[in-house]
BAMIBA-313120 format. One line per 8 residues: number of its first residue (from 1); their letters; for each residue x, y, z of C-alpha. Coordinates in Angstrom, 2 decimals. Layout:
N
NUM) a) X:Y:Z ~ ...
END
This chain:
667
1) mrvtfgvl) 36.45:-0.30:18.96 ~ 33.02:-1.36:19.53 ~ 32.49:-0.21:23.74 ~ 29.95:-2.28:25.26 ~ 27.98:-1.53:29.25 ~ 26.99:-2.83:32.04 ~ 24.76:-1.28:34.68 ~ 22.46:-3.74:35.57
9) gpvtawda) 24.78:-4.90:38.31 ~ 28.12:-2.49:39.32 ~ 28.87:-0.73:36.47 ~ 31.18:-2.00:34.03 ~ 32.73:-1.70:30.09 ~ 33.59:-4.30:28.06 ~ 35.19:-4.26:24.63 ~ 34.87:-5.78:21.30
17) aggvialk) 36.42:-9.03:22.36 ~ 34.45:-9.33:25.61 ~ 37.32:-8.13:27.74 ~ 36.69:-6.33:30.01 ~ 37.77:-2.49:30.00 ~ 39.74:-1.21:33.74 ~ 37.93:2.12:34.32 ~ 40.03:3.09:37.23
25) gprhrevl) 38.40:4.61:40.00 ~ 34.97:4.29:42.44 ~ 34.55:7.98:40.74 ~ 34.94:7.23:37.11 ~ 32.55:4.57:37.48 ~ 29.99:6.92:38.87 ~ 30.88:9.33:36.04 ~ 30.28:6.97:33.41
33) arliiarr) 26.98:5.96:35.33 ~ 25.79:9.12:35.40 ~ 26.00:9.56:31.46 ~ 24.59:6.03:30.71 ~ 21.33:7.78:32.72 ~ 21.28:10.34:30.99 ~ 20.63:8.72:27.89 ~ 22.93:10.27:24.93
41) rvvpitgl) 22.00:13.63:26.38 ~ 24.25:16.34:27.63 ~ 24.74:16.97:30.94 ~ 26.14:19.80:32.04 ~ 29.72:19.81:33.80 ~ 28.15:21.12:37.01 ~ 25.36:19.16:37.38 ~ 27.48:16.09:37.06
49) vgdlwddp) 30.06:17.87:40.13 ~ 26.51:18.56:41.61 ~ 25.81:14.98:41.32 ~ 29.52:13.17:42.53 ~ 29.88:15.68:45.69 ~ 27.73:16.87:48.61 ~ 29.53:19.79:49.29 ~ 32.21:20.19:46.35
57) ppgavgam) 36.14:20.61:46.89 ~ 37.89:23.30:45.22 ~ 39.39:22.14:41.88 ~ 36.26:19.85:41.59 ~ 35.90:21.00:38.32 ~ 38.90:20.31:36.68 ~ 39.02:16.58:38.27 ~ 35.84:16.52:36.50
65) rtfvaalr) 37.88:16.60:33.35 ~ 40.61:14.61:34.69 ~ 38.04:11.94:34.93 ~ 36.73:12.27:31.44 ~ 39.79:12.49:29.61 ~ 40.96:9.25:31.38 ~ 37.43:8.01:30.50 ~ 38.38:8.71:26.77
73) ralepgrp) 41.14:7.13:27.21 ~ 39.79:3.49:28.88 ~ 36.90:3.75:26.02 ~ 38.69:4.38:22.96 ~ 42.31:3.65:22.92 ~ 43.05:3.90:19.26 ~ 41.77:7.40:18.45 ~ 44.39:9.68:17.40
81) prtparll) 45.87:12.31:19.59 ~ 43.96:16.07:19.36 ~ 41.29:14.45:17.36 ~ 37.72:14.73:18.67 ~ 35.63:11.41:20.64 ~ 33.08:10.00:19.12 ~ 31.47:8.37:22.25 ~ 32.27:10.32:25.55
89) vtegpgya) 31.92:13.75:23.92 ~ 32.10:17.51:24.63 ~ 28.96:19.57:23.75 ~ 28.01:23.12:24.87 ~ 28.91:23.40:28.32 ~ 28.85:19.38:29.82 ~ 29.37:15.69:28.28 ~ 27.15:13.21:26.47
97) lraepgev) 27.92:9.30:26.31 ~ 26.79:8.60:22.29 ~ 26.18:4.94:23.39 ~ 23.90:3.52:21.25 ~ 21.11:1.54:22.17 ~ 22.22:-1.76:21.69 ~ 25.06:-0.75:23.19 ~ 24.37:0.18:27.04
105) dawrfera) 22.51:-3.49:29.36 ~ 19.83:-1.75:30.25 ~ 18.47:-0.20:27.06 ~ 18.55:-3.60:25.39 ~ 16.98:-4.57:28.28 ~ 13.51:-2.25:27.64 ~ 13.84:-2.90:23.97 ~ 14.07:-6.90:24.69
113) vsaaatlp) 11.19:-6.82:27.18 ~ 8.98:-4.08:24.68 ~ 9.89:-6.58:21.80 ~ 8.27:-10.08:23.60 ~ 5.03:-8.15:24.60 ~ 4.72:-8.29:20.26 ~ 5.96:-11.36:19.72 ~ 4.52:-14.94:19.42
121) pqdglarl) 4.28:-17.10:23.19 ~ 7.65:-19.11:22.30 ~ 9.44:-16.10:20.38 ~ 8.40:-13.83:23.49 ~ 9.42:-16.36:25.63 ~ 12.66:-17.15:24.66 ~ 13.39:-13.19:24.38 ~ 12.16:-12.14:27.98
129) aealgwwr) 14.43:-15.11:28.87 ~ 17.56:-13.72:27.17 ~ 17.12:-10.21:28.77 ~ 16.91:-11.35:32.31 ~ 19.78:-13.42:32.46 ~ 21.38:-9.83:31.15 ~ 21.04:-8.51:34.90 ~ 23.92:-9.39:37.38
137) gpayaefa) 22.82:-7.81:40.63 ~ 20.98:-4.48:40.94 ~ 20.95:-2.02:38.41 ~ 23.37:0.50:39.35 ~ 24.75:-1.71:42.20 ~ 27.20:0.09:43.71 ~ 25.28:3.88:43.48 ~ 21.69:2.98:45.31
145) drnwarae) 22.85:5.52:48.19 ~ 23.30:7.91:45.12 ~ 19.97:10.50:44.64 ~ 20.87:10.69:40.68 ~ 20.57:7.04:40.46 ~ 17.94:6.13:42.59 ~ 14.88:6.81:40.23 ~ 15.93:5.36:37.85
153) rarlaevr) 17.19:2.07:39.74 ~ 13.54:2.09:40.95 ~ 12.36:2.32:37.16 ~ 14.33:-0.72:35.94 ~ 13.57:-3.24:38.99 ~ 10.37:-2.09:38.10 ~ 10.84:-3.07:34.13 ~ 12.45:-6.32:35.86
161) lqaverqa) 9.39:-7.48:37.84 ~ 7.04:-7.11:35.01 ~ 9.10:-9.25:32.99 ~ 9.29:-11.84:35.66 ~ 5.11:-11.91:35.60 ~ 5.24:-11.43:31.68 ~ 7.70:-14.64:31.99 ~ 4.94:-16.72:33.40
169) elrlalgl) 2.06:-15.28:31.89 ~ 3.47:-17.39:28.15 ~ 5.13:-20.27:30.49 ~ 1.34:-21.13:30.97 ~ 0.47:-20.41:27.80 ~ 2.65:-22.12:26.42 ~ 1.59:-25.19:29.02 ~ 4.53:-25.13:30.46
177) aaeavpdl) 2.67:-24.54:34.40 ~ 5.25:-26.84:36.42 ~ 8.36:-25.37:35.20 ~ 6.23:-21.17:35.80 ~ 5.75:-22.31:39.79 ~ 10.21:-22.20:41.19 ~ 10.26:-19.13:39.75 ~ 6.77:-17.06:40.97
185) dahvtehp) 7.12:-19.05:44.37 ~ 11.11:-17.32:44.83 ~ 9.21:-14.03:43.41 ~ 6.30:-13.48:45.64 ~ 8.40:-14.44:48.61 ~ 11.18:-11.47:47.79 ~ 8.07:-9.30:46.68 ~ 4.76:-10.17:48.14
193) wredawrl) 3.05:-6.87:47.38 ~ 2.97:-7.96:44.23 ~ -0.99:-9.08:43.72 ~ -0.55:-9.67:39.87 ~ 2.20:-12.39:41.28 ~ 0.46:-14.08:43.44 ~ -2.68:-15.10:41.24 ~ 0.17:-16.37:38.54
201) lalalyrt) 1.56:-19.16:40.89 ~ -1.68:-19.77:42.56 ~ -2.96:-20.37:38.66 ~ 0.52:-22.62:38.13 ~ -0.42:-24.86:41.06 ~ -3.83:-25.09:40.12 ~ -3.38:-25.92:36.07 ~ -0.63:-28.81:37.18
209) grqgdala) -4.02:-29.81:39.33 ~ -2.19:-29.04:43.12 ~ -5.78:-27.43:43.63 ~ -5.03:-27.77:47.50 ~ -1.62:-25.75:47.45 ~ -2.97:-23.32:44.76 ~ -5.76:-22.49:47.71 ~ -3.46:-23.01:50.19
217) vlrrartt) -1.24:-19.88:48.40 ~ -4.00:-17.76:48.31 ~ -4.65:-18.18:51.90 ~ -1.10:-17.02:52.08 ~ -1.42:-14.11:49.42 ~ -3.94:-12.61:52.14 ~ -2.80:-13.30:54.98 ~ 0.71:-11.05:53.78
225) lvqqlgvd) -1.18:-8.39:52.57 ~ -3.13:-7.66:55.40 ~ -0.37:-8.49:57.97 ~ 2.02:-5.99:55.86 ~ 0.00:-3.48:53.98 ~ -3.28:-3.58:55.30 ~ -4.98:-4.14:53.09 ~ -7.13:-7.32:51.69
233) pgpplrrl) -6.69:-8.29:48.16 ~ -7.98:-7.19:45.16 ~ -10.85:-8.01:43.60 ~ -8.20:-10.39:40.66 ~ -7.22:-12.67:43.66 ~ -10.48:-13.04:45.14 ~ -12.07:-13.99:42.10 ~ -9.27:-16.51:41.38
241) etdilhha) -10.19:-18.03:44.61 ~ -13.98:-18.38:43.78 ~ -12.99:-19.87:40.38 ~ -10.39:-23.06:41.40 ~ -12.95:-23.81:44.41 ~ -15.83:-23.72:41.35 ~ -13.54:-25.63:38.54 ~ -13.79:-22.78:36.23
249) ghldlasg) -13.91:-24.07:33.05 ~ -11.93:-20.39:31.77 ~ -8.99:-21.53:33.86 ~ -7.47:-24.04:31.30 ~ -5.08:-23.51:29.22 ~ -7.18:-22.99:26.07 ~ -8.86:-19.80:27.87 ~ -4.92:-18.32:27.90
257) pggaaarv) -3.05:-16.14:25.77 ~ -2.35:-18.44:22.38 ~ -5.60:-20.81:23.47 ~ -5.34:-24.13:21.47 ~ -2.74:-23.33:19.53 ~ -0.92:-22.78:22.10 ~ -1.90:-25.75:24.03 ~ -0.90:-27.89:20.68
265) waqtaavy) 2.09:-26.54:19.94 ~ 3.80:-26.97:23.16 ~ 2.33:-30.74:23.43 ~ 3.72:-31.65:20.08 ~ 7.18:-29.63:20.55 ~ 7.78:-31.82:23.68 ~ 6.16:-34.95:21.89 ~ 8.92:-34.38:18.95
273) drtvtsgp) 11.85:-33.35:21.87 ~ 11.34:-37.42:23.47 ~ 10.68:-38.81:20.47 ~ 13.54:-37.68:17.77 ~ 16.96:-38.02:20.27 ~ 18.77:-39.89:18.48 ~ 18.48:-39.31:14.74 ~ 21.24:-36.43:13.94
281) rarlestm) 20.07:-35.72:10.37 ~ 16.37:-35.89:11.17 ~ 16.57:-33.20:13.76 ~ 18.84:-31.19:11.40 ~ 16.43:-31.21:8.84 ~ 13.72:-30.39:11.17 ~ 15.77:-27.75:12.81 ~ 16.11:-26.01:9.31
289) gllrslal) 12.62:-25.41:8.90 ~ 12.20:-23.71:12.31 ~ 14.97:-21.60:11.36 ~ 13.23:-20.91:9.07 ~ 9.83:-20.03:10.04 ~ 11.84:-18.47:12.53 ~ 13.38:-15.61:10.63 ~ 9.48:-14.63:9.12
297) tggaglea) 8.43:-14.15:12.66 ~ 10.08:-10.91:13.54 ~ 13.07:-9.20:14.22 ~ 13.97:-11.65:17.64 ~ 13.09:-14.87:15.62 ~ 15.20:-13.27:13.00 ~ 18.47:-12.55:14.88 ~ 17.66:-16.08:16.75
305) arrhrlaa) 18.13:-17.46:12.92 ~ 20.91:-15.83:11.58 ~ 22.85:-16.73:15.00 ~ 21.70:-20.72:14.78 ~ 22.12:-21.22:11.20 ~ 25.84:-21.42:10.68 ~ 25.97:-23.66:14.10 ~ 23.57:-26.01:11.72
313) iaaaeeld) 25.41:-25.89:8.67 ~ 28.26:-26.65:10.74 ~ 26.92:-29.60:12.49 ~ 25.84:-30.64:8.79 ~ 29.40:-30.83:7.50 ~ 31.25:-32.30:11.01 ~ 28.86:-35.57:9.56 ~ 30.71:-35.56:6.26
321) dveltarv) 27.30:-36.04:4.47 ~ 27.82:-33.44:1.73 ~ 24.07:-33.87:0.33 ~ 22.52:-33.65:4.16 ~ 24.63:-30.30:4.41 ~ 23.38:-29.29:1.30 ~ 20.15:-29.70:1.74 ~ 20.26:-27.94:5.38
329) igaydvpa) 22.11:-25.07:3.68 ~ 19.47:-24.90:0.69 ~ 16.15:-25.26:3.03 ~ 17.29:-21.82:4.94 ~ 15.64:-20.01:1.74 ~ 14.13:-17.24:3.41 ~ 13.33:-14.30:1.74 ~ 15.63:-11.04:1.27
337) iwtrsddp) 14.98:-7.84:0.01 ~ 17.39:-5.28:1.28 ~ 20.73:-5.40:-0.12 ~ 22.96:-5.23:2.20 ~ 23.72:-8.06:4.07 ~ 22.71:-8.13:8.02 ~ 25.94:-10.31:8.60 ~ 28.50:-10.22:5.66
345) eqaarvva) 30.62:-12.11:7.88 ~ 28.32:-15.05:8.46 ~ 26.92:-14.59:4.74 ~ 30.06:-15.23:3.84 ~ 30.72:-18.78:5.97 ~ 27.44:-19.77:4.19 ~ 28.40:-19.35:0.53 ~ 32.07:-20.65:1.30
353) aaeralvg) 29.98:-23.97:2.89 ~ 27.56:-23.77:-0.44 ~ 30.98:-23.87:-2.83 ~ 31.82:-26.61:-0.67 ~ 28.75:-29.05:-1.15 ~ 28.58:-27.43:-4.72 ~ 32.23:-29.23:-5.50 ~ 31.43:-32.75:-3.49
361) ippgahea) 27.77:-32.98:-5.46 ~ 28.34:-35.57:-8.37 ~ 27.59:-33.60:-11.19 ~ 24.52:-33.45:-12.52 ~ 22.47:-35.82:-10.25 ~ 20.13:-33.28:-7.76 ~ 19.50:-30.97:-9.96 ~ 17.08:-29.05:-7.62
369) vragllat) 19.75:-29.59:-4.35 ~ 22.08:-28.13:-6.43 ~ 20.34:-25.16:-7.46 ~ 19.19:-24.39:-3.90 ~ 22.81:-23.91:-3.17 ~ 23.11:-21.77:-6.50 ~ 20.34:-19.85:-5.07 ~ 21.41:-19.06:-1.57
377) vavesrgt) 24.91:-18.55:-3.23 ~ 23.52:-15.53:-5.13 ~ 21.12:-14.58:-2.71 ~ 23.84:-13.96:0.19 ~ 27.25:-12.45:-2.17 ~ 24.90:-9.68:-2.51 ~ 26.35:-6.36:-2.62 ~ 30.42:-8.26:-3.01
385) rsargpqa) 31.08:-7.28:-6.75 ~ 31.86:-11.11:-6.60 ~ 31.61:-12.04:-10.60 ~ 30.14:-15.02:-8.81 ~ 26.49:-14.33:-7.71 ~ 25.38:-13.17:-11.25 ~ 26.56:-16.59:-12.33 ~ 25.19:-18.84:-9.12
393) areaeeia) 22.15:-16.84:-9.88 ~ 21.77:-17.27:-13.68 ~ 22.18:-21.32:-12.80 ~ 19.48:-21.32:-10.12 ~ 17.15:-20.07:-12.18 ~ 17.81:-22.05:-15.12 ~ 18.14:-24.97:-13.12 ~ 14.87:-24.82:-11.26
401) rrlddpal) 12.94:-23.41:-14.44 ~ 13.98:-26.59:-15.91 ~ 12.71:-28.61:-13.06 ~ 9.08:-26.61:-13.42 ~ 9.83:-26.09:-9.36 ~ 7.96:-23.45:-8.25 ~ 9.56:-23.30:-4.63 ~ 12.79:-23.35:-6.16
409) lafalngv) 12.27:-20.86:-9.10 ~ 11.33:-18.43:-6.02 ~ 14.37:-18.15:-4.30 ~ 16.44:-18.49:-8.14 ~ 14.39:-15.21:-8.76 ~ 15.00:-13.74:-5.41 ~ 18.74:-14.42:-6.23 ~ 18.49:-12.89:-9.53
417) fmqtfhra) 16.98:-9.84:-8.10 ~ 19.81:-9.74:-5.95 ~ 22.36:-9.62:-8.63 ~ 20.29:-6.83:-10.27 ~ 22.53:-3.79:-9.40 ~ 25.72:-4.06:-11.85 ~ 24.84:-0.38:-12.92 ~ 22.40:1.93:-12.57
425) glaprrde) 18.83:2.44:-14.43 ~ 17.53:-1.56:-13.58 ~ 14.54:-0.82:-12.25 ~ 12.76:-1.96:-14.93 ~ 14.18:-4.82:-14.69 ~ 13.88:-5.41:-10.94 ~ 10.32:-4.68:-11.59 ~ 10.31:-7.82:-14.29
433) igaelval) 10.85:-9.99:-11.48 ~ 8.73:-8.49:-8.57 ~ 6.37:-9.10:-11.28 ~ 6.39:-12.51:-12.43 ~ 7.29:-13.61:-8.07 ~ 4.00:-12.22:-8.15 ~ 2.40:-14.35:-10.35 ~ 4.03:-17.49:-9.31
441) sarhdlva) 3.29:-16.95:-5.60 ~ -0.12:-16.31:-6.13 ~ -0.40:-19.50:-8.20 ~ 1.93:-22.22:-5.71 ~ 0.26:-20.39:-2.26 ~ 4.04:-19.47:-1.64 ~ 3.13:-16.53:1.10 ~ 6.52:-15.36:1.62
449) fqilghli) 7.89:-14.48:-1.85 ~ 4.33:-13.23:-2.71 ~ 5.09:-10.35:0.21 ~ 8.62:-10.62:-1.58 ~ 7.97:-9.84:-5.27 ~ 5.11:-7.10:-4.12 ~ 8.13:-5.19:-2.09 ~ 10.35:-5.31:-5.04
457) rvqargal) 7.84:-3.92:-7.25 ~ 7.98:-1.12:-4.11 ~ 10.58:-0.37:-5.22 ~ 10.83:-0.42:-8.54 ~ 7.80:1.48:-9.21 ~ 8.72:4.43:-6.78 ~ 12.04:4.01:-8.85 ~ 10.19:5.13:-11.65
465) adfteadr) 8.32:7.39:-9.95 ~ 4.94:5.58:-10.29 ~ 3.63:5.55:-6.87 ~ -0.07:4.79:-8.13 ~ 1.19:1.27:-8.52 ~ 4.08:1.34:-6.08 ~ 1.01:2.06:-3.18 ~ -1.14:-0.59:-4.49
473) haaaadrl) 1.50:-3.19:-4.01 ~ 2.41:-1.77:-0.26 ~ -1.27:-1.99:0.05 ~ -1.51:-5.77:-0.52 ~ 2.21:-6.59:1.18 ~ 0.55:-4.95:4.28 ~ -2.91:-7.42:3.96 ~ -0.61:-10.71:3.56
481) aerherpl) 1.73:-9.38:6.54 ~ -1.78:-9.02:8.62 ~ -3.15:-12.16:7.44 ~ 0.04:-14.38:8.00 ~ 1.49:-12.60:10.97 ~ 4.75:-11.54:8.93 ~ 5.08:-7.79:11.18 ~ 8.68:-7.03:9.66
489) vgvftqwy) 6.86:-6.33:6.49 ~ 5.45:-2.97:8.02 ~ 8.93:-2.08:8.44 ~ 9.53:-1.28:4.79 ~ 5.92:-0.29:4.01 ~ 6.30:2.49:6.30 ~ 9.30:3.68:5.17 ~ 7.80:3.75:1.81
497) ralrlaaa) 5.55:6.10:3.52 ~ 7.73:8.37:4.71 ~ 9.68:7.77:0.86 ~ 6.17:8.74:-0.49 ~ 5.87:12.10:1.19 ~ 9.03:12.51:0.36 ~ 8.97:12.07:-3.06 ~ 5.83:14.25:-3.45
505) erapaaei) 7.42:17.47:-2.61 ~ 4.03:19.31:-1.26 ~ 4.53:18.64:3.17 ~ 6.45:20.92:5.38 ~ 9.94:19.27:5.75 ~ 9.70:18.81:9.18 ~ 6.36:17.27:8.90 ~ 8.59:14.13:6.47
513) eaayrdaa) 11.07:14.07:8.70 ~ 8.98:13.00:11.66 ~ 7.13:10.67:9.40 ~ 10.97:9.40:8.81 ~ 12.17:8.85:13.04 ~ 8.82:7.11:13.34 ~ 9.65:4.50:10.55 ~ 13.36:4.43:12.11
521) arldgagm) 11.54:3.56:15.71 ~ 10.11:0.50:14.00 ~ 13.45:-0.34:12.75 ~ 14.36:-1.45:16.63 ~ 14.53:-4.91:17.51 ~ 13.33:-5.67:13.55 ~ 16.84:-7.47:13.60 ~ 18.06:-6.03:10.77
529) pglesgll) 21.48:-4.08:10.66 ~ 22.02:-4.02:7.54 ~ 19.12:-2.43:7.05 ~ 19.13:0.33:9.98 ~ 22.65:0.74:10.49 ~ 23.04:5.01:9.30 ~ 19.55:5.04:7.65 ~ 17.94:7.66:9.23
537) plallclr) 21.05:10.46:9.45 ~ 20.74:9.37:5.07 ~ 17.06:9.85:4.90 ~ 17.36:13.23:6.92 ~ 20.57:13.90:4.51 ~ 19.03:13.79:1.24 ~ 15.60:15.50:3.00 ~ 17.86:18.90:3.99
545) lrhaspvp) 19.75:18.57:0.22 ~ 16.22:18.94:-1.32 ~ 14.88:21.71:0.68 ~ 18.03:23.25:1.58 ~ 17.49:23.18:4.20 ~ 21.66:22.67:6.71 ~ 23.57:19.59:6.07 ~ 23.64:18.25:9.96
553) adestdwg) 27.14:18.99:10.93 ~ 27.13:17.04:14.39 ~ 30.17:15.20:14.60 ~ 28.82:12.60:16.68 ~ 26.31:11.48:13.91 ~ 26.95:7.99:13.14 ~ 26.64:7.26:9.46 ~ 27.15:3.81:9.68
561) pyepwarp) 28.35:2.63:6.05 ~ 27.49:5.58:4.19 ~ 30.31:7.73:6.16 ~ 32.42:8.24:3.30 ~ 29.65:9.49:1.21 ~ 28.49:11.69:3.59 ~ 31.81:13.34:5.09 ~ 32.75:15.57:2.09
569) lvllsrdr) 29.05:17.15:2.21 ~ 29.19:17.35:6.12 ~ 32.96:18.90:5.31 ~ 31.59:21.99:3.07 ~ 28.97:22.50:5.87 ~ 31.57:23.32:8.02 ~ 32.78:25.58:5.61 ~ 36.02:23.83:5.00
577) paeageal) 36.35:22.88:1.18 ~ 39.89:21.89:1.03 ~ 39.00:18.61:3.38 ~ 36.17:17.61:1.32 ~ 37.82:17.94:-1.92 ~ 40.64:15.81:-0.01 ~ 37.61:13.14:1.29 ~ 35.68:13.47:-2.35
585) reipdppr) 39.47:12.61:-3.73 ~ 39.14:9.06:-1.66 ~ 35.90:8.07:-1.96 ~ 35.29:4.06:-2.97 ~ 32.49:4.06:-5.52 ~ 29.21:3.49:-4.32 ~ 28.13:-0.29:-3.26 ~ 26.31:-1.91:-6.30
593) dlmsealw) 23.23:-1.35:-3.91 ~ 19.56:-0.45:-3.75 ~ 21.41:2.62:-2.95 ~ 24.07:3.09:-5.76 ~ 22.07:6.16:-7.31 ~ 21.42:7.61:-3.67 ~ 25.37:8.07:-3.21 ~ 26.24:8.34:-6.69
601) clvaraai) 24.17:12.21:-5.97 ~ 25.55:13.11:-2.98 ~ 29.26:12.20:-4.78 ~ 27.56:14.37:-7.67 ~ 26.38:17.18:-5.13 ~ 30.11:17.25:-3.61 ~ 32.26:17.08:-6.30 ~ 29.96:20.40:-8.11
609) avgdretm) 30.18:21.97:-5.13 ~ 34.60:21.86:-4.94 ~ 34.97:21.82:-8.89 ~ 36.36:18.23:-8.91 ~ 35.97:17.75:-12.38 ~ 37.46:13.97:-12.82 ~ 34.31:12.84:-10.12 ~ 31.65:14.98:-11.71
617) erareela) 32.67:13.36:-15.03 ~ 32.45:10.09:-13.52 ~ 29.34:10.38:-11.58 ~ 28.04:11.65:-14.83 ~ 28.76:8.75:-16.45 ~ 27.32:6.21:-13.61 ~ 24.01:8.01:-13.13 ~ 23.30:8.73:-17.05
625) paaaelag) 21.57:5.34:-17.31 ~ 19.01:6.03:-14.62 ~ 18.61:9.28:-15.92 ~ 14.42:8.62:-15.99 ~ 14.13:7.75:-12.37 ~ 14.31:8.77:-9.02 ~ 17.36:8.92:-7.32 ~ 17.68:6.28:-3.94
633) agsglltl) 13.64:5.91:-4.50 ~ 14.71:2.51:-5.19 ~ 15.20:1.52:-2.44 ~ 11.82:1.93:-1.38 ~ 13.44:4.16:1.68 ~ 14.72:7.82:0.26 ~ 15.17:10.21:-2.42 ~ 16.95:12.74:-3.80
641) gpvsrhlg) 14.70:13.66:-6.82 ~ 14.94:13.46:-10.51 ~ 18.52:12.13:-11.72 ~ 17.91:13.97:-14.30 ~ 17.74:17.12:-12.54 ~ 21.23:15.93:-11.39 ~ 22.83:14.53:-14.27 ~ 21.76:18.35:-15.35
649) dlagalar) 23.68:19.94:-13.02 ~ 26.44:17.73:-13.15 ~ 25.93:19.00:-17.50 ~ 26.01:22.06:-16.14 ~ 28.74:22.34:-13.85 ~ 31.15:20.85:-16.52 ~ 30.34:23.74:-19.14 ~ 31.40:26.24:-16.14
657) hdttarpr) 34.31:24.29:-15.70 ~ 35.61:24.14:-19.41 ~ 35.06:27.63:-20.13 ~ 36.87:28.85:-16.91 ~ 39.10:26.49:-18.06 ~ 39.56:27.31:-21.42 ~ 42.90:29.41:-22.33 ~ 42.20:32.72:-23.54
665) rtr) 43.00:33.66:-27.09 ~ 46.16:36.44:-27.50 ~ 46.54:38.50:-30.30
END
């Protein structure tokens, strides 16, 4: 059960359905709050006792263990008896709460505020508004008098104040000065020592044509600062007063962050919102264009686009217009490079809607719309082992080529790429798709698909150990991303460079691990859970196996979707071969995606270790077509070295197994 925690207000926990979890009494909540502040680090039990009691009573340690046990029952009600806790864990001399970064509102808030600083003004404003809405009161509200909470409460309060002021700056940049005034007025009243807030309020008033009010605010700021703090206003406030008196040109909107572009955007959006008020069809089609653009801007935009996409499809279906629905679905031709869906449930619902639209469109009509729906089915059904995906990809490609429609063909080729994982060893085929995408997109200025083509070739050439070409395509993708403001591209190219370091086998393991951890940090706020989940532990596992280092044995490691394939090796590292063999027998075949060869190599390693002949033969059969590739490098993220090396190990192990199993002759 996924549990989320709230400390931006009274300390609270919610279950996966959003229901409040009963946390017993105040001492239980205090233990939980103290562990959250530790940010996944272990807090010794003696430290917890000292934090909860100024003068610990006899039996305080026992009471603490009782509190922890009750919290575990509340947070993991479905955990079988005598199995280790996965959330509130015992480690060494104390306890740690192993919540993920997105599962504590304070941690999520800080990530959102940091991410907002890297986004375009409109997206940054939306991100800050959402993040500020998570506050339900002062942080750790019921523990204001506790020494252990004081510093964290003050730090979070400061981040919140900075977020409020940054929100005001973005409103000013977008021409929304009047909208900024009420919040800023309340802000300076509550926090009169914050000079930048006074500056923003005065500037907002000036930009709404209220010069007199702006000057009055600056006089009020001077009086407040002198009377309450005994200081005169700093240079920024003094300069602003002079500039307002002289109507300095740099105070105009076009000189603010985002400049003239921000002003044009804000004004155009406002006109559109006023004029297109009664046309739901026009609005829906325009919305899909916006969502497509939003998905390409970065983490917050991608998450928001994904969130609103289904709602737009549902709205189109409510109008009972199958052609409109088909256009709405097909308009979201956002390039996809990763073969695991970020939201499998949503992907399935999009595929179902596309199939309904395909049934409703008259045969032979609207071929371009039909191809868009088929390409959507091919892309969104990736990783599902459905026979429909490859069929839809072929049909979409055929129609797009027949219509000679470059944009449609690019989207169809994306679908074809997503369906080229039915067996190992297909990196050359994917390289061909990437090459065609690069050439096609360069001719027709399809920047997003040109970037996709380069990233596909990074993966494919990496799989073929051609790192000179892979480097060239990574650099080309980075150049396009910088020129066209596509921040998500850097996530993939940074992971590729960590892989490049690992594949060279020259750098120390510690340096490679640091590169992977830096790349993983780039995933924070990227809006790609299908890529992020379990990726860093898997990459480090592959690295340690190649360097013959100990396999991580921490039970709290979150392997994400890769847990079944990591588990046998983790059990072997704990010297539990019987359990490893059992886990190996229960292991499913790896998904047919970019990680397939790497996961089969993990299966092979475990099967060799426990002497499982049947699994060794299966792994050899699956890996044989990829004998010329680097295991896992086709992902552009990690590698287990040459597949041929693993095939050789399998052949040797099978030969030894046969020799051992062959009965001796009797004379």
